[in-house]
C-alpha positions as CSV (number, residue, x, y, z in Angstrom):
1,M,-11.1,-11.1,34.7
2,F,-12.0,-8.8,31.8
3,D,-8.9,-9.9,29.9
4,A,-9.8,-13.5,30.3
5,L,-13.3,-12.8,28.9
6,C,-11.8,-11.0,25.9
7,D,-9.3,-13.8,25.3
8,R,-12.2,-16.3,25.3
9,K,-14.2,-14.2,22.9
10,V,-11.2,-14.0,20.5
11,A,-10.7,-17.8,20.7
12,E,-14.3,-18.4,20.0
13,R,-14.2,-16.0,17.0
14,R,-11.1,-17.8,15.6
15,A,-12.7,-21.2,16.1
16,R,-15.8,-20.1,14.1
17,Q,-13.5,-18.6,11.4
18,L,-11.5,-21.8,11.2
19,L,-14.6,-23.9,10.9
20,A,-16.0,-21.7,8.1
21,G,-12.6,-21.6,6.5
22,T,-12.5,-25.4,6.5
23,I,-15.8,-25.5,4.5
24,A,-14.7,-22.7,2.2
25,A,-11.3,-24.4,1.5
26,A,-13.0,-27.7,0.8
27,I,-15.4,-26.2,-1.7
28,Y,-12.6,-24.2,-3.3
29,N,-10.2,-27.1,-3.5
30,V,-12.8,-29.5,-5.0
31,N,-13.7,-26.9,-7.7
32,R,-10.3,-25.5,-8.6
33,D,-8.3,-26.2,-11.7
34,P,-5.2,-28.0,-10.4
35,E,-3.1,-26.7,-13.3
36,K,-4.0,-23.0,-12.7
37,S,-4.1,-22.7,-8.9
38,E,-2.6,-24.1,-5.7
39,P,-4.8,-25.7,-3.0
40,I,-5.7,-23.5,0.0
41,T,-6.2,-24.4,3.7
42,A,-8.6,-23.2,6.3
43,I,-5.9,-21.0,7.8
44,D,-5.9,-18.9,4.7
45,F,-9.4,-17.7,5.8
46,V,-8.2,-16.7,9.3
47,P,-5.9,-13.7,8.7
48,D,-5.0,-13.1,12.4
49,L,-4.0,-16.8,12.9
50,K,-2.1,-16.8,9.6
51,R,-0.1,-13.8,10.6
52,E,0.8,-15.3,14.0
53,L,1.9,-18.6,12.5
54,E,4.0,-16.8,9.9
55,A,5.6,-14.7,12.7
56,E,6.4,-17.8,14.7
57,K,8.1,-19.4,11.7
58,K,10.6,-16.5,11.6
59,E,14.1,-17.9,12.3
60,Q,15.9,-16.5,15.3
61,T,19.4,-15.1,14.9
62,L,22.2,-16.5,17.0
63,D,22.1,-13.4,19.2
64,E,18.4,-13.8,19.9
65,M,18.9,-17.5,20.8
66,I,21.7,-16.6,23.2
67,E,19.6,-13.8,24.8
68,V,16.6,-16.1,25.3
69,L,18.7,-18.9,26.8
70,S,20.6,-16.5,29.0
71,S,17.4,-15.0,30.5
72,V,15.9,-18.4,31.0
73,M,19.0,-20.0,32.6
74,G,20.2,-16.9,34.4
75,C,23.7,-17.2,33.0
76,G,25.6,-16.5,29.8
77,P,27.3,-13.5,28.2
78,G,27.0,-10.3,30.3
79,R,25.6,-12.1,33.4
C-alpha cells in the first residue's frame, strides 16, 4: 500500500514537471535564435523521465535478446 502511494506521488510530481516543462519549452523555443540553438522539449525539464527514456533507447545485444526470449518462452539455449 505504501509503495502504491509513493508511486502515485512520483507520478504526480512528474506530471507537474512535464506541465511546467511544456510552458518553459514553449517560451524558450519562441524566443530562441534558430541559428544559434536547437529547440528543446518539455522532457528536457524532467531529468528523471529523460534518463529513463534514454535508458530504454539503449539497443539490446543479441545475447540479451536471446536471454529475454528464453525466459519468457521457457525454452532456448541452456534450457
